[in-house]
C-alpha positions in Angstrom: 60.8 94.4 85.4 61.4 92.8 82.1 63.9 95.0 80.1 65.6 94.5 76.8 68.5 96.5 75.3 67.9 97.3 71.6 69.8 98.9 68.7 73.5 98.2 69.6 76.0 100.9 68.7 79.7 100.2 68.3 81.8 102.8 70.2 84.6 102.5 67.7 87.3 100.9 70.0 89.4 98.0 69.0 87.8 95.8 71.6 84.2 94.7 71.2 82.6 97.3 73.4 79.0 98.0 72.6 76.5 100.5 73.8 72.7 100.3 73.3 70.7 103.3 72.1 67.3 101.9 73.2 65.9 100.3 76.3 62.4 98.8 76.4 60.9 97.7 79.7 57.6 96.0 80.4 55.8 94.2 83.1 57.3 90.9 84.3 56.1 87.8 82.5 54.6 84.8 84.3 55.5 82.3 81.6 58.9 80.9 80.7 59.9 79.4 77.4 61.7 76.1 77.7 63.8 75.3 74.6 64.8 71.8 73.8 68.2 72.0 72.0 67.9 68.5 70.5 64.4 69.0 69.1 63.8 72.8 68.5 60.2 72.2 67.3 59.3 70.8 70.8 59.4 74.0 72.8 56.9 74.7 75.5 56.0 77.3 78.1 55.8 76.9 81.9 53.5 79.1 83.9 55.3 80.4 87.0 52.2 81.1 89.0 49.8 79.0 91.1 46.1 79.1 90.5 43.3 77.8 92.7 43.2 74.4 90.9 46.9 73.8 91.5 46.6 74.7 95.2 43.6 72.4 95.6 45.4 69.5 94.0 48.5 70.1 96.1 46.3 70.3 99.3 44.6 67.0 98.6 47.8 65.3 97.7 49.4 66.5 100.9 46.4 65.3 103.0 46.5 62.0 101.3 50.2 61.5 101.7 50.1 62.5 105.4 47.2 60.2 106.0 48.8 57.3 104.2 52.1 57.8 106.1 50.3 58.1 109.5 48.2 55.0 108.7 51.2 52.9 107.8 53.1 54.0 110.9 50.1 53.4 113.1 49.4 49.9 111.7 53.1 49.0 112.0 53.2 49.8 115.7 49.7 48.6 116.5 50.4 45.1 115.3 53.6 44.8 117.3 
């Protein structure tokens, strides 16, 4: 759940104790805003989910990496 407290109300005590009179909840978001403190105009969003394209790219990179490592190890021991 993605909830936000809105409309703060001071309870009248000497310490800063606040209550909120409104609560809004929504569905969880799948994107996260990344804020660059040095350059505030260069903010961007990151999607926190995988789609089929991401999975396919990761699958092929994994296969390529495993094949390359296996090939290097096999060639190293075969030549000795």
